[in-house]
N, C-alpha and C positions, 0 to 999 in steps of 0.2 A: 741317279734318276730312275724314278719307277718304270716298269715295263709299261708300254702303251697298251691300253685295252684293245681288244680285237674290234675291228671295224664292224658296225652294224649296218646292214642294208634292209632297213625297215620297209615293209609293205603292208597296205591296208587293203582289205576286201570288202567291197559294198555292193549293194545291188538294189534294185527294185524295178517297179513298172514304169515303162517310158511312155511319153505321149504319143510318139511315132517311132518308127525304126530308123528314120533318117537323121534324127538328132538324139544327142544324149542328154535329154531333158527329163527329169522324173516327173511323174504324173502327180505324186503327192510326197513331199519331202518328209512329212510325218510318218510316212510308211517305208522310208529307206531302211533297207536291213544292213546294219553293220556287222558284218561277219567277224572281223577282228583284226588286230595288228600281228604281224608275222615277222620273225627274225631274217627270213631270207625268201628268195623268189620262189624256191621249190616247194616250201611249206605253203606260201600263199597261192601257188598254182593248184596245189592239192585241194585246198579250201574252196578256191574258185570253181574247180572242176565239179566238186560235189554239189555245191549249191546250184551251179548252172545245170547239172544233169537232173537235180531234184525238181526243177521248175520248168522242164522241157514242155510241158503242155500248155504253159502260158507265153505265147509268142512275143507279148510285149515285155516280158520280164528279162532283165539283162544284169549280169554281175561284172565287175571291173576290178583290176588290180591297179591300185595307186602306189606309184613309187615313191614313198615318203621320204626316203633318203635323198632323193633328188630335190624335194621341196625344202627340206631342212638344211641342205647344204649342196647348192647347185654346182660348186666347183669340185665336189668330192668325186673321186673315181668310182665307177660302179664295180670294180674288181678289187678285192684286197690286195695290197701290196705285200710283196714278200720280204 
């Protein structure tokens, strides 16, 4: 039996201008910034932090980390098994 591939915990970083700060509704979906897909939370967090800090002057701009691995397989554990 072949070795099992390592578990991927994919994360997506996206952002854009919100309609208001009380709701996570983007003002213009055509302007949503798709930063990228990352293989783990640490690299997604680094990308999120860089984008969030670069847009600090725009109070309506927000960036988010989406846990794609949870959407792809809701039953999947978040920590790799040993």
